[in-house]
C-alpha positions as CSV (number, residue, x, y, z in Angstrom):
1,M,0.0,0.0,0.0
2,I,1.3,3.5,-0.9
3,V,0.7,6.2,1.6
4,V,1.6,9.9,1.8
5,A,2.4,11.3,5.2
6,D,1.7,14.7,6.6
7,T,3.8,16.2,9.4
8,S,1.7,15.4,12.5
9,P,1.6,11.6,12.4
10,L,5.3,11.4,11.7
11,R,6.1,13.9,14.4
12,Y,4.0,12.1,17.0
13,L,5.4,8.7,16.1
14,V,9.0,9.9,16.3
15,L,8.3,11.5,19.7
16,I,6.8,8.4,21.2
17,E,9.4,6.2,19.6
18,S,6.9,4.3,17.4
19,I,7.9,5.5,14.0
20,E,9.2,2.0,13.0
21,I,5.6,0.8,12.7
22,L,5.1,2.6,9.4
23,P,7.3,0.4,7.1
24,R,5.7,-2.7,8.8
25,L,2.2,-1.3,8.1
26,F,2.7,0.0,4.5
27,G,4.7,-0.8,1.4
28,R,5.7,2.7,0.5
29,I,5.7,5.9,2.6
30,V,6.1,9.1,0.6
31,V,6.6,12.5,2.2
32,P,6.6,15.9,0.4
33,P,9.5,18.4,1.1
34,A,7.2,20.8,3.0
35,V,6.6,18.1,5.6
36,V,10.4,17.6,6.0
37,F,10.8,21.4,6.3
38,E,8.1,21.6,9.0
39,M,9.8,18.9,10.9
40,T,13.2,20.6,10.8
41,R,12.0,24.1,11.9
42,P,13.9,25.5,14.9
43,R,10.8,25.1,17.2
44,S,10.4,21.4,16.4
45,P,11.6,19.0,19.1
46,E,15.3,18.0,18.6
47,R,14.4,14.4,18.1
48,V,11.9,15.2,15.3
49,G,14.4,17.5,13.6
50,A,17.2,14.9,13.8
51,W,14.9,12.2,12.3
52,A,13.7,14.5,9.5
53,T,17.3,15.7,8.7
54,S,18.4,12.1,8.2
55,P,15.2,10.1,7.4
56,P,15.4,6.3,7.2
57,D,15.7,4.6,3.8
58,W,12.0,3.6,3.8
59,I,10.9,7.3,3.5
60,E,10.6,8.6,0.0
61,I,10.8,12.4,-0.3
62,T,9.0,13.4,-3.5
63,T,8.0,16.9,-4.7
64,P,4.5,17.3,-6.1
65,T,4.4,19.0,-9.5
66,E,1.5,21.3,-8.6
67,V,0.3,22.5,-5.2
68,P,-2.9,24.5,-5.3
69,E,-4.0,26.9,-2.6
70,I,-6.4,25.2,-0.3
71,P,-7.7,27.7,2.3
72,G,-7.0,26.8,5.9
73,L,-4.3,24.3,5.2
74,G,-0.6,24.6,5.7
75,A,2.1,23.9,3.1
76,G,2.7,20.3,4.4
77,E,-1.0,19.4,4.2
78,R,-1.4,20.9,0.8
79,E,1.7,19.2,-0.6
80,A,0.7,15.9,1.0
81,I,-2.8,16.0,-0.6
82,S,-1.5,17.1,-4.0
83,L,1.3,14.4,-3.9
84,A,-1.2,11.7,-3.0
85,Q,-3.3,12.6,-6.0
86,E,-0.4,12.6,-8.3
87,I,1.0,9.2,-7.3
88,Q,-2.4,7.8,-6.7
89,A,-1.7,6.9,-3.1
90,E,-4.1,4.6,-1.4
91,A,-4.2,6.6,1.9
92,L,-3.1,9.8,3.5
93,L,-1.6,9.9,7.0
94,I,-3.0,13.2,8.4
95,D,-4.4,14.4,11.8
96,D,-5.5,18.0,11.1
97,R,-9.3,18.2,11.0
98,D,-9.5,20.5,8.0
99,A,-6.9,18.5,6.1
100,V,-8.8,15.3,6.9
101,K,-12.0,16.8,5.5
102,E,-10.3,18.0,2.4
103,A,-8.6,14.6,1.8
104,R,-11.8,12.7,2.3
105,G,-13.6,15.1,0.0
106,R,-11.1,14.1,-2.7
107,G,-11.8,10.4,-2.1
108,F,-8.9,9.4,0.0
109,T,-8.8,7.0,2.9
110,V,-7.4,9.0,5.8
111,L,-5.4,7.4,8.7
112,G,-4.6,9.5,11.7
113,T,-2.1,8.7,14.5
114,L,-4.7,6.9,16.6
115,V,-5.7,4.6,13.7
116,L,-2.0,3.9,13.0
117,L,-1.4,3.0,16.7
118,N,-4.5,0.8,16.8
119,E,-3.6,-1.1,13.6
120,A,-0.1,-1.6,14.9
121,A,-1.4,-3.0,18.2
122,D,-3.8,-5.3,16.3
123,R,-0.8,-6.7,14.4
124,G,1.3,-7.1,17.4
125,L,3.7,-4.3,16.5
126,I,3.0,-2.4,19.7
127,L,3.2,-4.6,22.8
128,D,2.2,-2.0,25.4
129,L,-0.6,0.1,23.9
130,P,-1.6,1.8,27.1
131,R,1.9,3.1,27.7
132,T,2.2,4.2,24.1
133,L,-1.1,6.1,24.3
134,D,0.0,7.6,27.6
135,R,3.2,8.9,26.0
136,L,1.2,10.3,23.1
137,V,-1.0,12.3,25.4
138,K,1.6,13.4,27.9
139,E,4.8,13.8,25.9
140,T,3.4,15.5,22.7
141,N,1.0,18.3,21.8
142,F,-1.5,15.7,20.6
143,R,-4.9,17.5,20.7
144,M,-7.4,15.9,23.0
145,N,-11.1,16.4,22.9
146,K,-14.2,14.4,23.7
147,T,-13.9,12.4,20.5
148,T,-10.3,11.5,20.9
149,E,-10.8,10.6,24.5
150,A,-13.6,8.2,23.5
151,I,-11.5,6.7,20.7
152,I,-8.6,6.1,23.2
153,E,-11.0,4.5,25.7
154,K,-12.3,2.2,23.0
155,M,-8.7,1.3,21.9
156,L,-7.8,0.5,25.5
157,R,-10.8,-1.7,25.9
158,R,-10.0,-3.6,22.7
159,D,-6.4,-3.9,23.8
160,S,-7.5,-5.4,27.2
161,D,-9.8,-7.8,25.4
162,R,-6.9,-8.9,23.2
163,K,-4.8,-10.0,26.2
């Protein structure tokens, strides 16, 4: 499966030391240059910047040929959506609500960080899901709301049932 990744899922997975789930979940992971740029900004956490400066071999950095203006979206999100269309990716890895709406409107399957962690746990790639989710909430700027809280509770119940 070919996926294009936006900044936030990559950033969160690097920070909680779960980035290695991606090549085990997907065949190709493609990232536009704007995403790399966003990850290497001075205000990015050092670990994120270091990872993006020297990404693993399984990350393909590809420049989209055309990036339209999409109101309300950042450069990384716009490039990710444009690139996904160009290479006919099967899914987009995005968390931003407006970007998710735009991507779905263009017919893409959208996978956010929580979906990625849940799928990895289902496949036995994450052995301690409660700890991983705790790190996501406490060690990153992952946005929590009633919906994400409910999703996390459901994930934890499923994880408990698996064991």
